[in-house]
TIVEX-104297 format. One line per field, with one value per residue (C-alpha): residue number from 0; residue in one letter; x, z, y. Coordinates in nm, 2 decimals. Layout:
N
num: NUM | ...
residuo: A | ...
x: X | ...
z: Z | ...
y: Y | ...
***
This chain:
166
num: 0 | 1 | 2 | 3 | 4 | 5 | 6 | 7 | 8 | 9 | 10 | 11 | 12 | 13 | 14 | 15 | 16 | 17 | 18 | 19 | 20 | 21 | 22 | 23 | 24 | 25 | 26 | 27 | 28 | 29 | 30 | 31 | 32 | 33 | 34 | 35 | 36 | 37 | 38 | 39 | 40 | 41 | 42 | 43 | 44 | 45 | 46 | 47 | 48 | 49 | 50 | 51 | 52 | 53 | 54 | 55 | 56 | 57 | 58 | 59 | 60 | 61 | 62 | 63 | 64 | 65 | 66 | 67 | 68 | 69 | 70 | 71 | 72 | 73 | 74 | 75 | 76 | 77 | 78 | 79 | 80 | 81 | 82 | 83 | 84 | 85 | 86 | 87 | 88 | 89 | 90 | 91 | 92 | 93 | 94 | 95 | 96 | 97 | 98 | 99 | 100 | 101 | 102 | 103 | 104 | 105 | 106 | 107 | 108 | 109 | 110 | 111 | 112 | 113 | 114 | 115 | 116 | 117 | 118 | 119 | 120 | 121 | 122 | 123 | 124 | 125 | 126 | 127 | 128 | 129 | 130 | 131 | 132 | 133 | 134 | 135 | 136 | 137 | 138 | 139 | 140 | 141 | 142 | 143 | 144 | 145 | 146 | 147 | 148 | 149 | 150 | 151 | 152 | 153 | 154 | 155 | 156 | 157 | 158 | 159 | 160 | 161 | 162 | 163 | 164 | 165
residuo: M | L | A | V | A | F | D | W | N | S | T | F | V | P | T | I | H | L | G | E | I | V | L | R | G | T | L | I | Y | L | F | L | F | V | I | F | R | M | L | R | R | E | A | G | A | L | S | L | G | D | L | L | V | V | T | L | I | A | D | A | A | Q | N | A | M | A | S | E | Y | K | S | I | T | E | G | V | V | L | I | S | T | I | V | G | W | D | Y | F | F | D | W | L | G | A | R | Y | P | R | L | R | P | I | L | Q | P | P | T | L | P | L | V | K | D | G | E | M | Q | R | R | N | M | R | K | E | L | I | S | E | D | E | L | M | S | H | L | R | Q | H | G | I | E | D | I | A | E | V | K | L | C | S | L | E | S | D | G | H | I | S | V | I | E | R | K | R | P | G
x: 0.12 | 0.05 | 0.36 | 0.33 | 0.59 | 0.68 | 0.79 | 1.04 | 1.11 | 0.75 | 0.73 | 1.04 | 1.15 | 0.98 | 0.78 | 0.75 | 1.05 | 1.10 | 1.14 | 0.79 | 0.66 | 0.84 | 0.70 | 0.35 | 0.36 | 0.50 | 0.24 | -0.05 | 0.08 | 0.13 | -0.20 | -0.39 | -0.19 | -0.30 | -0.66 | -0.68 | -0.50 | -0.76 | -1.03 | -0.83 | -0.94 | -1.19 | -0.96 | -1.07 | -0.83 | -0.57 | -0.33 | -0.33 | -0.01 | -0.14 | -0.46 | -0.27 | -0.02 | -0.29 | -0.50 | -0.21 | -0.03 | -0.35 | -0.40 | -0.04 | -0.01 | -0.34 | -0.21 | 0.12 | -0.06 | -0.32 | -0.05 | -0.18 | 0.19 | 0.37 | 0.62 | 0.65 | 0.94 | 0.72 | 0.48 | 0.77 | 0.91 | 0.57 | 0.51 | 0.86 | 0.80 | 0.48 | 0.63 | 0.93 | 0.72 | 0.52 | 0.84 | 0.99 | 0.69 | 0.69 | 1.06 | 1.02 | 0.75 | 0.96 | 1.28 | 1.14 | 0.86 | 0.78 | 0.66 | 0.42 | 0.12 | 0.16 | 0.21 | -0.03 | -0.33 | -0.31 | -0.55 | -0.87 | -1.08 | -1.45 | -1.55 | -1.36 | -1.48 | -1.83 | -1.87 | -1.90 | -1.64 | -1.89 | -1.65 | -1.42 | -1.72 | -1.84 | -1.49 | -1.48 | -1.85 | -1.93 | -2.29 | -2.40 | -2.58 | -2.27 | -2.06 | -2.31 | -2.31 | -1.93 | -1.96 | -2.23 | -1.99 | -1.74 | -2.01 | -2.09 | -2.45 | -2.41 | -2.16 | -2.10 | -1.91 | -1.64 | -1.32 | -1.18 | -1.30 | -1.07 | -1.06 | -0.72 | -0.51 | -0.59 | -0.97 | -1.05 | -1.23 | -1.07 | -1.25 | -1.12 | -1.39 | -1.40 | -1.30 | -1.61 | -1.62 | -1.59
z: 2.83 | 2.47 | 2.25 | 1.91 | 1.65 | 1.42 | 1.07 | 0.97 | 0.63 | 0.52 | 0.64 | 0.45 | 0.19 | -0.15 | -0.30 | -0.64 | -0.85 | -0.76 | -1.14 | -1.20 | -0.92 | -1.08 | -1.42 | -1.30 | -1.11 | -1.41 | -1.66 | -1.43 | -1.36 | -1.73 | -1.82 | -1.56 | -1.65 | -2.02 | -1.92 | -1.68 | -1.93 | -2.19 | -1.93 | -1.86 | -1.55 | -1.39 | -1.09 | -0.94 | -0.71 | -0.72 | -1.01 | -1.22 | -1.07 | -0.72 | -0.78 | -0.93 | -0.65 | -0.38 | -0.55 | -0.64 | -0.31 | -0.12 | -0.32 | -0.31 | 0.06 | 0.13 | -0.07 | 0.12 | 0.46 | 0.38 | 0.28 | -0.08 | -0.16 | 0.08 | 0.21 | 0.31 | 0.07 | -0.23 | -0.12 | -0.06 | -0.40 | -0.57 | -0.38 | -0.46 | -0.83 | -0.83 | -0.65 | -0.88 | -1.20 | -1.05 | -0.96 | -1.30 | -1.49 | -1.26 | -1.32 | -1.70 | -1.71 | -1.50 | -1.69 | -2.05 | -2.10 | -2.45 | -2.27 | -2.05 | -2.29 | -2.30 | -1.93 | -1.81 | -2.00 | -2.09 | -1.95 | -2.16 | -2.20 | -2.14 | -2.16 | -2.34 | -2.32 | -2.21 | -2.49 | -2.41 | -2.59 | -2.67 | -2.86 | -2.55 | -2.33 | -2.54 | -2.55 | -2.17 | -2.13 | -1.94 | -1.98 | -1.98 | -1.65 | -1.49 | -1.62 | -1.48 | -1.15 | -1.13 | -1.22 | -0.95 | -0.70 | -0.80 | -0.74 | -1.11 | -1.23 | -1.59 | -1.83 | -1.98 | -1.66 | -1.74 | -1.91 | -1.90 | -1.75 | -1.79 | -1.70 | -1.53 | -1.56 | -1.21 | -1.27 | -1.11 | -1.30 | -1.27 | -1.34 | -1.43 | -1.42 | -1.65 | -1.50 | -1.38 | -1.46 | -1.17
y: -3.84 | -3.76 | -3.76 | -3.59 | -3.67 | -3.38 | -3.47 | -3.20 | -3.36 | -3.34 | -2.98 | -2.84 | -3.10 | -3.04 | -3.32 | -3.14 | -3.03 | -2.66 | -2.59 | -2.72 | -2.49 | -2.19 | -2.28 | -2.32 | -1.99 | -1.82 | -1.95 | -1.87 | -1.52 | -1.45 | -1.60 | -1.39 | -1.08 | -1.11 | -1.18 | -0.88 | -0.66 | -0.74 | -0.65 | -0.34 | -0.15 | -0.38 | -0.41 | -0.07 | 0.10 | -0.18 | -0.19 | -0.51 | -0.63 | -0.57 | -0.76 | -1.06 | -1.07 | -1.06 | -1.33 | -1.56 | -1.53 | -1.60 | -1.91 | -2.02 | -1.96 | -2.14 | -2.44 | -2.44 | -2.41 | -2.67 | -2.92 | -2.94 | -2.89 | -3.11 | -2.86 | -2.49 | -2.47 | -2.53 | -2.25 | -2.01 | -2.08 | -2.02 | -1.70 | -1.58 | -1.66 | -1.45 | -1.16 | -1.18 | -1.15 | -0.86 | -0.68 | -0.75 | -0.60 | -0.30 | -0.25 | -0.29 | -0.02 | 0.21 | 0.15 | 0.13 | 0.39 | 0.24 | -0.08 | 0.11 | 0.09 | -0.29 | -0.33 | -0.06 | 0.08 | 0.45 | 0.71 | 0.71 | 1.03 | 0.99 | 1.36 | 1.64 | 1.99 | 1.89 | 1.63 | 1.25 | 1.04 | 0.77 | 0.54 | 0.53 | 0.47 | 0.18 | 0.04 | 0.03 | -0.06 | 0.26 | 0.37 | 0.73 | 0.67 | 0.53 | 0.82 | 1.07 | 0.89 | 0.94 | 1.31 | 1.36 | 1.20 | 1.48 | 1.74 | 1.80 | 1.81 | 1.91 | 1.75 | 2.10 | 2.18 | 1.92 | 2.02 | 1.66 | 1.33 | 1.03 | 0.67 | 0.63 | 0.32 | 0.21 | 0.22 | 0.55 | 0.82 | 1.16 | 1.49 | 1.83 | 2.10 | 2.40 | 2.73 | 2.92 | 3.29 | 3.52
***
């Protein structure tokens, strides 16, 4: 008969000070938030906070499951820290509108009244070909048909067509 001993202490008792785990999670979250904020909208359909949470939770959970941390408790504390910061920044943006431009990039016009906003396109590294590709995906062949085309804070490009006569 095979007897397997299960070590409850190594499973649940932290080997690293929980404050250190909170500090590490906080510093990594804030560092990545600043980096992704500078890159602006490269996350695509996910918001910046969503991307960070998914990435960091996956890594933190993997470490906890693979025993890189010695206990489940340490993984739970790190995941809770990451989710806490994400919730806090979302709450700040909702509660204090003046902080939104810092926490979430504003909508950026790429085309106004049929005219490309080349400065904004350069700022976001969007080429004319890439912009035209997005317009074609919206069923627009000629840029003159566009009243407003904007890069939204979540990375999507929105298009408002000019009213057609008739």
